[in-house]
ZAMARGU-4260 file (C-alpha; in steps of 0.2 Angstrom, whole numbers, plus 5000, padded with zeros to 4 digits):
<rodrens>
0) 4988/5086/4915 | 4981/5101/4903 | 4966/5086/4902 | 4950/5085/4913 | 4946/5068/4906
5) 4957/5055/4911 | 4960/5042/4895 | 4973/5031/4896 | 4987/5044/4887 | 4981/5056/4902
10) 4984/5043/4913 | 5001/5039/4908 | 5003/5058/4911 | 4998/5059/4929 | 5015/5048/4933
15) 5027/5061/4934 | 5016/5072/4944 | 5012/5058/4955 | 5033/5053/4958 | 5034/5072/4962
20) 5019/5071/4975 | 5029/5056/4983 | 5048/5065/4981 | 5041/5079/4991 | 5033/5068/5004
25) 5050/5058/5007 | 5057/5076/5007 | 5046/5080/5022 | 5046/5064/5032 | 5067/5064/5032
30) 5068/5083/5034 | 5055/5079/5050 | 5065/5065/5055 | 5081/5073/5055 | 5077/5088/5064
35) 5071/5099/5050 | 5061/5115/5054 | 5048/5106/5064 | 5052/5099/5083 | 5036/5092/5086
40) 5043/5076/5091 | 5040/5063/5075 | 5030/5050/5088 | 5018/5061/5096 | 4999/5058/5091
45) 4993/5076/5085 | 4974/5071/5079 | 4964/5058/5073 | 4963/5057/5054 | 4949/5050/5042
50) 4958/5033/5044 | 4970/5031/5057 | 4980/5041/5073 | 4989/5056/5065 | 5008/5056/5073
55) 5019/5074/5069 | 5027/5063/5055 | 5011/5059/5046 | 5006/5079/5048 | 5021/5086/5040
60) 5018/5074/5025 | 5000/5077/5024 | 5006/5098/5022 | 5016/5093/5007 | 5003/5082/5000
65) 4993/5098/5003 | 5006/5111/4995 | 5006/5098/4979 | 4987/5099/4978 | 4985/5116/4979
70) 4999/5117/4962 | 4991/5103/4953 | 4975/5106/4955 | 4978/5124/4948 | 4983/5115/4931
75) 4969/5102/4930 | 4955/5095/4940 | 4956/5079/4952 | 4950/5069/4966 | 4962/5066/4983
80) 4962/5056/4995 | 4971/5057/5008 | 4972/5047/5025 | 4972/5062/5036 | 4957/5075/5026
85) 4948/5060/5017 | 4942/5068/4999 | 4943/5084/4992 | 4939/5086/4975 | 4948/5104/4966
90) 4950/5110/4951 | 4955/5127/4942 | 4941/5142/4939 | 4944/5152/4925 | 4957/5164/4929
95) 4966/5148/4936 | 4963/5150/4954 | 4959/5133/4963 | 4941/5130/4967 | 4934/5119/4979
100) 4925/5107/4970 | 4906/5098/4978 | 4911/5079/4970 | 4919/5069/4958 | 4909/5074/4942
105) 4924/5085/4935 | 4932/5071/4923 | 4948/5071/4930 | 4956/5058/4940 | 4950/5050/4957
110) 4968/5047/4966 | 4970/5041/4984 | 4985/5044/4994 | 4993/5036/5009 | 5009/5048/5012
115) 5015/5035/5027 | 5011/5016/5029 | 5023/5011/5040 | 5024/5027/5052 | 5028/5016/5067
120) 5042/5008/5059 | 5048/5023/5052 | 5046/5034/5069 | 5056/5019/5078 | 5071/5020/5066
125) 5065/5000/5063 | 5066/5000/5045 | 5056/5009/5027 | 5040/5017/5028 | 5033/5019/5012
130) 5021/5032/5003 | 5008/5023/4994 | 4997/5030/4978 | 4982/5023/4968 | 4975/5033/4953
135) 4958/5029/4947 | 4949/5038/4931 | 4936/5049/4929 | 4920/5043/4938 | 4906/5049/4946
140) 4909/5041/4964 | 4922/5037/4975 | 4931/5022/4966 | 4933/5005/4969 | 4951/4994/4969
145) 4945/4987/4954 | 4945/5003/4943 | 4963/5008/4948 | 4974/5011/4932 | 4991/5015/4940
150) 5000/5010/4954 | 5015/5020/4966 | 5024/5015/4978 | 5038/5023/4984 | 5050/5020/4998
155) 5054/5032/5014 | 5070/5024/5020 | 5074/5024/5038 | 5090/5035/5046 | 5104/5022/5039
160) 5100/5021/5020 | 5108/5027/5005 | 5097/5021/4993 | 5078/5023/4992 | 5064/5012/4978
165) 5051/5015/4971 | 5040/5003/4960 | 5028/5006/4948 | 5015/5000/4937 | 4998/5004/4926
170) 4986/4990/4924 | 4991/4979/4908 | 5005/4984/4907 | 5015/4977/4917 | 5025/4981/4936
175) 5044/4991/4934 | 5057/4995/4950 | 5070/5009/4949 | 5082/5013/4964 | 5087/5030/4966
180) 5102/5037/4980 | 5096/5050/4992 | 5107/5062/4984 | 5099/5061/4968 | 5108/5051/4956
185) 5100/5035/4949 | 5108/5020/4958 | 5097/5007/4945 | 5087/5013/4931 | 5070/5005/4928
190) 5069/4989/4926 | 5053/4976/4924 | 5048/4968/4938 | 5042/4950/4937 | 5039/4936/4948
195) 5046/4921/4951 | 5040/4903/4943 | 5046/4894/4962 | 5031/4884/4973 | 5043/4882/4986
200) 5033/4879/5002 | 5048/4882/5015 | 5065/4890/5013 | 5057/4906/5014 | 5045/4920/5022
205) 5028/4914/5024 | 5018/4926/5036 | 5003/4928/5045 | 5001/4946/5050 | 4995/4948/5070
210) 4996/4966/5073 | 4978/4965/5085 | 4985/4957/5101 | 4968/4949/5104 | 4968/4942/5089
215) 4984/4934/5091 | 4978/4917/5099 | 4966/4914/5085 | 4980/4918/5073 | 4992/4907/5081
220) 4981/4891/5079 | 4977/4894/5061 | 4997/4899/5057 | 4998/4882/5066 | 4987/4871/5056
225) 4992/4878/5040 | 5009/4873/5043 | 5004/4856/5048 | 4997/4853/5032 | 5011/4860/5020
230) 5024/4849/5034 | 5011/4835/5030 | 5004/4837/5012 | 5017/4846/5003 | 5033/4842/5012
235) 5037/4859/5019 | 5051/4859/5033 | 5045/4871/5046 | 5060/4875/5054 | 5063/4884/5036
240) 5047/4894/5035 | 5051/4911/5041 | 5040/4924/5049 | 5042/4944/5045 | 5031/4956/5055
245) 5033/4970/5044 | 5020/4984/5050 | 5016/4991/5033 | 5003/4983/5021 | 5011/4992/5008
250) 5030/4985/5014 | 5022/4967/5014 | 5016/4970/4996 | 5034/4976/4991 | 5044/4962/4997
255) 5029/4950/4991 | 5033/4960/4972 | 5051/4958/4974 | 5049/4939/4980 | 5058/4941/4998
260) 5042/4936/5004 | 5033/4919/4995 | 5018/4921/5003 | 5008/4935/5016 | 4990/4935/5024
265) 4983/4947/5033 | 4966/4942/5042 | 4964/4954/5053 | 4948/4961/5044 | 4937/4941/5041
270) 4942/4936/5058 | 4940/4953/5069 | 4919/4950/5071 | 4925/4933/5080 | 4934/4943/5093
275) 4924/4955/5107 | 4936/4969/5109 | 4941/4981/5093 | 4953/4979/5081 | 4965/4988/5070
280) 4965/4981/5052 | 4970/4987/5036 | 4961/4999/5026 | 4960/5002/5006 | 4974/5016/5005
285) 4986/5008/5012 | 4986/4995/4999 | 4976/4998/4985 | 4991/5006/4975 | 5003/4991/4980
290) 4990/4979/4975 | 4991/4985/4957 | 5009/4983/4958 | 5010/4966/4966 | 4997/4960/4953
295) 5005/4969/4937 | 5022/4961/4943 | 5016/4942/4944 | 5009/4939/4959 | 4992/4934/4966
300) 4981/4941/4977 | 4965/4934/4984 | 4952/4940/4998 | 4950/4930/5014 | 4939/4917/5004
305) 4951/4914/4989 | 4941/4926/4979 | 4945/4941/4968 | 4952/4955/4980 | 4940/4970/4978
310) 4934/4987/4987 | 4929/5004/4988 | 4943/5016/4989 | 4937/5027/5007 | 4943/5026/5025
315) 4935/5016/5032 | 4931/4998/5024 | 4941/4982/5032 | 4950/4976/5021 | 4958/4957/5022
320) 4971/4951/5009 | 4983/4934/5004 | 4994/4937/4994 | 5006/4923/4984 | 5022/4926/4977
325) 5015/4919/4959 | 5002/4908/4952 | 5011/4893/4955 | 5013/4895/4974 | 4997/4901/4975
330) 4989/4884/4965 | 4999/4874/4978 | 4996/4884/4995 | 4980/4891/4993 | 4969/4876/4995
335) 4979/4871/5014 | 4976/4890/5020 | 4956/4889/5014 | 4954/4873/5025 | 4964/4879/5040
340) 4954/4896/5040 | 4937/4884/5040 | 4944/4876/5055 | 4947/4890/5064 | 4931/4898/5058
</rodrens>
């Protein structure tokens, strides 16, 4: 982290500091959930951030991220986007003190952070949330997904868990999975993560994410059409096409990369213009790092129209994506999704 030019080698140098950032966020989240120094109820909204509502649990992790930024910025220039604060640009002055910089023109990396993706799950102690981090190299403006070089998705487990997982990837170098005990021991050493080659169309989780109530009728119609097509043309048994509503885009993409999901479609941003009420959609910081991990594992990610997913890494751009467990699955079922979408529109 001593260089202000983000070459391929220096991008790799940032992996350990970003692991440390994820660890601090995890400690803050678990401490808050277990009644640590901050007594505020975790499910209490405290402010409106740049990207979404900030709850007390989010605030605790944002403070941990701020402490990390203060330290990292004294060693090297960087830009950091967080869900609550938006973009910040920092670096050391001649005496080593932290200073705010005017923009991206500092030669350091551009990092996008969602400290807690899946806040609502974790607040209710239903299932894990995830810290999602994406790193792009140096640039003079806000980066895009296509510029992300390093992705990290770190688990924030519920109160019953004894372990947590970390998935990571560098562009062109594959994805990796490791598992740790909350006590600090390594449970499963870092291993390459590879998608399977199974193109089955049933006996698995094929999920359409239906977070916004106003969109559910349209999504239900599209979903029913899609599965009717799979049944009629691919021989799928719809009784064994399972659903899962995981309120975490990072978590959805983790399950895709692990092979637990065979397919995930988040079409909220694509369909939202067709309803009159407001709609909450996925945002870039929710999923940028996780998309790189899933891609490097061998999953296929498309936009709603079947094209390449790309978007600016900001706090406001609505994002739709469709994920397939592997290329064989995408080849087999994506034409049916596109036809069902066209009918819905």
